[in-house]
C-alpha positions in Angstrom: 0.0 0.0 0.0 1.4 3.4 -1.0 1.1 5.9 1.8 3.9 8.3 1.1 5.7 10.2 -1.7 9.1 11.8 -1.0 10.9 14.2 -3.3 14.3 15.4 -4.0 14.6 19.2 -4.1 17.2 20.6 -6.5 16.7 19.2 -10.0 13.3 17.7 -9.1 10.8 20.1 -7.5 12.9 22.9 -8.8 15.3 22.9 -11.8 18.7 24.3 -11.0 21.9 24.9 -13.0 25.2 26.7 -12.8 26.7 28.9 -15.5 29.3 31.6 -15.8 26.9 34.3 -14.8 25.9 32.6 -11.6 29.5 31.6 -10.7 30.8 35.2 -11.1 27.9 36.5 -9.1 28.5 34.0 -6.3 32.3 34.9 -6.1 31.6 38.6 -6.1 29.0 38.2 -3.4 31.3 36.1 -1.3 34.1 38.6 -1.7 31.8 41.5 -0.6 30.5 39.5 2.4 34.0 38.6 3.6 35.2 42.2 3.3 32.1 43.4 5.2 33.1 41.2 8.1 36.7 42.5 8.0 37.9 39.3 6.4 39.9 40.4 3.3 41.3 37.6 1.2 44.0 39.9 -0.2 43.5 38.6 -3.7 41.4 39.6 -6.7 38.2 37.8 -7.6 39.8 35.6 -10.2 42.2 34.3 -7.6 39.4 33.9 -5.1 37.5 31.9 -7.6 40.4 29.5 -8.2 40.9 29.1 -4.5 37.2 28.4 -3.8 37.1 25.9 -6.7 40.1 24.1 -5.1 38.4 24.3 -1.7 35.2 22.6 -3.0 37.4 19.9 -4.5 38.9 19.3 -1.1 35.4 19.1 0.4 34.2 16.7 -2.4 37.1 14.4 -1.4 35.9 14.5 2.2 32.2 13.9 1.6 32.6 11.3 -1.1 34.0 8.9 1.6 30.8 7.4 3.0 28.5 10.0 1.5 28.7 12.3 4.5 27.8 15.9 4.8 29.6 18.3 7.2 28.1 21.4 8.8 28.6 24.8 7.1 31.2 25.8 9.7 33.3 22.7 8.9 32.8 23.1 5.1 33.8 26.8 4.9 36.4 27.0 7.7 38.1 23.6 7.2 37.8 23.0 3.4 36.7 25.8 1.1 38.4 28.9 2.6 41.5 27.3 4.2 43.8 29.1 1.7 43.3 32.4 3.6 44.0 31.3 7.2 41.1 33.4 8.6 40.8 33.1 12.4 38.2 30.4 13.0 36.4 32.6 15.6 36.0 35.4 13.1 34.7 33.2 10.2 32.7 30.6 11.9 29.7 32.8 13.0 29.1 33.7 9.3 29.4 30.2 7.7 25.6 29.5 7.6 25.0 32.9 5.9 27.7 32.1 3.4 26.3 28.6 2.8 22.8 30.0 2.3 24.1 32.6 -0.1 26.1 30.1 -2.1 23.1 27.8 -2.6 20.8 30.5 -3.9 23.5 32.5 -5.8 25.8 29.9 -7.3 22.8 28.0 -8.6 20.0 29.4 -10.8 16.8 28.0 -9.1 13.3 27.9 -10.5 10.2 25.9 -9.3 9.0 23.6 -12.0 5.6 24.3 -13.6 2.6 22.7 -11.9 4.4 21.5 -8.8 1.8 23.0 -6.4 -1.0 21.4 -8.5 0.7 18.0 -8.4 1.3 18.2 -4.7 -2.4 19.2 -4.1 -3.5 16.1 -6.0 -1.3 13.9 -4.0 -2.6 15.4 -0.8 -6.1 14.9 -1.9 -5.3 11.2 -2.2 -4.5 11.2 1.6 -0.8 10.7 1.0 2.0 11.9 3.3 4.6 14.1 1.5 8.2 14.9 2.3 11.5 16.1 1.0 15.0 14.5 1.2 17.7 16.9 -0.1 21.4 17.0 -0.3 22.4 20.5 0.7 25.4 22.2 2.3 23.2 24.8 4.1 21.1 24.3 7.2 18.1 26.5 6.4 18.1 27.3 2.7 15.8 24.5 1.6 13.2 25.4 4.2 13.4 29.1 3.2 13.2 28.3 -0.5 10.1 26.0 0.0 8.5 28.9 1.8 9.3 31.3 -1.0 7.8 28.9 -3.5 4.6 28.7 -1.4 4.8 24.9 -1.1 6.3 24.4 2.4 3.0 23.4 4.0 2.5 20.4 1.7 5.3 18.5 3.4 5.1 16.7 6.7 8.9 16.4 6.8 12.0 17.9 5.2 15.2 15.9 5.8 18.5 17.5 4.9 22.0 16.1 4.5 23.3 19.1 6.4 21.3 18.2 9.4 21.6 14.4 9.3 25.3 14.3 8.3 24.5 11.8 5.5 24.1 12.5 1.8 22.1 10.5 -0.7 22.6 7.7 -1.7 23.7 6.9 1.9 20.8 4.9 3.4 20.9 6.7 6.7 19.3 9.8 5.3 16.4 7.8 3.9 16.0 6.0 7.2 15.8 9.4 9.1 13.1 10.6 6.7 11.1 7.4 7.0 11.2 7.7 10.8 10.0 11.3 10.7 7.1 10.7 8.3 6.4 7.4 10.2 6.3 5.2 7.0 7.8 2.0 5.9 10.0 1.9 2.8 7.7 -0.5 1.0 4.9 2.1 1.3 6.9 4.9 -0.3 7.5 6.4 -3.8 10.6 8.5 -4.3 11.0 11.2 -7.0 14.4 12.5 -8.0 16.5 13.5 -10.9 19.7 11.4 -10.5 20.3 7.8 -10.9 23.4 7.9 -8.7 21.7 9.5 -5.6 18.0 9.3 -5.9 17.2 6.1 -7.7 20.1 4.1 -6.2 19.5 5.5 -2.7 15.8 4.9 -2.6 16.0 1.4 -4.3 18.6 0.3 -1.8 16.5 1.6 1.0 13.6 -0.6 -0.1 11.2 1.9 -1.5 8.3 0.5 -3.5 8.9 2.8 -6.5 11.5 5.2 -7.9 10.5 7.9 -10.4 13.3 9.8 -12.2 12.8 13.2 -13.9 15.6 14.6 -16.1 17.2 17.8 -15.1 20.1 20.0 -16.1 22.2 18.3 -13.5 21.4 14.7 -14.3 24.0 14.1 -17.0 26.8 15.6 -14.9 25.9 13.7 -11.7 25.4 10.4 -13.4 28.1 10.4 -16.0 30.3 7.8 -14.2 27.6 5.7 -12.6 27.6 2.0 -13.0 24.6 0.2 -11.5 22.1 -2.5 -12.4 19.4 -0.4 -10.6 16.9 1.5 -12.7 13.9 3.8 -12.1 10.5 2.3 -12.3 9.4 5.4 -14.3 11.2 8.1 -16.4 9.3 11.3 -16.7 9.9 14.8 -18.2 7.1 16.7 -16.5 6.8 16.7 -12.7 3.0 16.8 -13.0 3.2 13.2 -14.3 3.9 12.1 -10.8 0.3 12.7 -9.8 -1.0 10.3 -12.5 1.5 7.6 -11.8 0.8 7.6 -8.0 -2.9 7.9 -8.5 -2.9 4.7 -10.6 -0.7 3.0 -8.0 -3.2 3.9 -5.2 -6.3 3.0 -7.2 -4.9 -0.5 -7.9 -4.3 -1.3 -4.2 
């Protein structure tokens, strides 16, 4: 029996992508924020960009081991901005603000069309809804859901930055299941990546995995080797309503 539908955030409920415009804007904003706190890097923005890129590679090496997620203080103090030797006590109080800015500035973000309509139809079926998202900020996903006007649809929002685990690590799925009080065999998961969303939910024992293509899918899945596959491939998020309705009606 299907009782629950859980969603990925970036690439699924919203489409997101990075380009030169958003990258330059994020570096400029970071530079201004740091200087405003008296933390001058002493380098120009091109050099700052190279340093931040190297810092994210350092962090990627950390989080790829066991699919873990560090807190914003650890990410920015211990990985991304280590080239500048800022005093930890001066940088740490600002790390969540930096993390939030990076998520909404480095990425272009737009809610997909008809998301609210799709969620309303699932709610009308009496289903529990939730979000499981990989994110390096503590509060940004909550704030963005509020801005989109869809926060109240979700019984639970489970974040890697809070749990310490990133998809496809099974622990983040387990935390979400505990919080929505559902068993995996009752759940449908909707995401845009094979490597994180399909593999993670399938290994967690979910009844169904639905994959929607996004601008990030090819990049995130380019090196994935797995025999797991989505139960459904879709191009329009509204299709979820019809798929789940059919599943519920056949129970």
